[in-house]
C-alpha angles and dihedrals in degrees: 000000000000120000117209121214114232115264114261112236113241118236110246117253121260121277124225111224129174132196129192124194117200133176097208094190089231093172121155129246129298092026089058132005130210093024094124093062090045094053091053089048089054088054092052090050092051087053091051089051088051090051090055094046092249104106117127114249087231130021117199111204128199128188091025093151102134126085088239088076084085088059089053092051092046090050095044097059098226107152097201125054135176130186129213129223109332127218097276100038113123121180135191114271106263088206093056110145092026100054113173128231092264124138103213097207113038106127104041094167087058095057103275116136097009096109129248114308095184145009129269090276089224120139132166118205114193141183087202128071115268113226098187142346126217125183144180130198111216114246095210131052140151134227122327091352086074088070086073124062092233118190146122131279127196125199132188116218133196108227117190112236094029126106093218138026121269118233119216126190129200125192146159122205132204115289128234120225091000089067090069093224135105113289092242090056095047091045093051091051089048093054093048091050090052090052090050089050092053089049092052092048091050096050103035108031114095109249111245096015118132106253134209121182131188147156146098104315095174093223099128111144090354116111090174094059094042093047091051092048091050096044109112088347120148101230144062121232114243096221092050094044091051094043090057091048108053110206096013093107130040095236118198095172133089121236132183123215133356098300107057089169087070095051092077143039090221122082138172123200138180144198132197117243127217092260104023127057112215115210125171111224107169137023125192142165118236131189088026099124094269111086094357131030122259103262103160140030085258129058118230115255119211129186126184117209134193108223108200123194111227118237 
């Protein structure tokens, strides 16, 4: 009598998954003019990318304050949409019990203490079903940034071929000079928001889930800001990871100097999951005047990952 050993289940093949972060400069009139038309044009360009098979699986939007963002979404063809903190959302202070010495209203003529005139401006567009959405509105801000209800949002996505959902976060941190207040004040608010972001990710992210993070971190040319964001933070930045591994990523983007992660405000990061390994394989600029027209004061930033189920 012959006894057959049970068949060993094969590990599913890797999944290609791309994320683009894009600050669309969707500011209202009279702060900006012509942005409604630009948002619609962004949607049409995303649809053209889709027709060519080049569309990102997920688009992370910042500064999507105008109603024409809905036109962008309709034009783009993304079937699943999530929105970050709205204008009226207020959340408990993540730093409660260790409140900093930070006077919350100090420069009223620069927008502090005048209430929230807009939402967070955060949106996630996805080709994959969204399981749930969590968000947090930042408690601290400085200058004109206080007029927006800046924060972070986290979504869980069902991705075919993977044994577990993928979680994706989108955020926008306090600006520097554009805030209109002294640099020290803006930097302190940025640090506090980064601390809130870390607290949110510790409390609301699913332990062991593969994680992708993107957004406008406002760290350009500021090692101090970047280092504080990354201190005790649970992800690796793609541009730094690729830079330290020459040839590991197909890079279609130009960088100056030895710290490309400081050449831009926009970052994308990643973290392995318990059951899925996350590896960046390609980086490219979009909406930079090459493949797509320039339609914002930011370029789009797209990263393609290889998501590999663990055996």
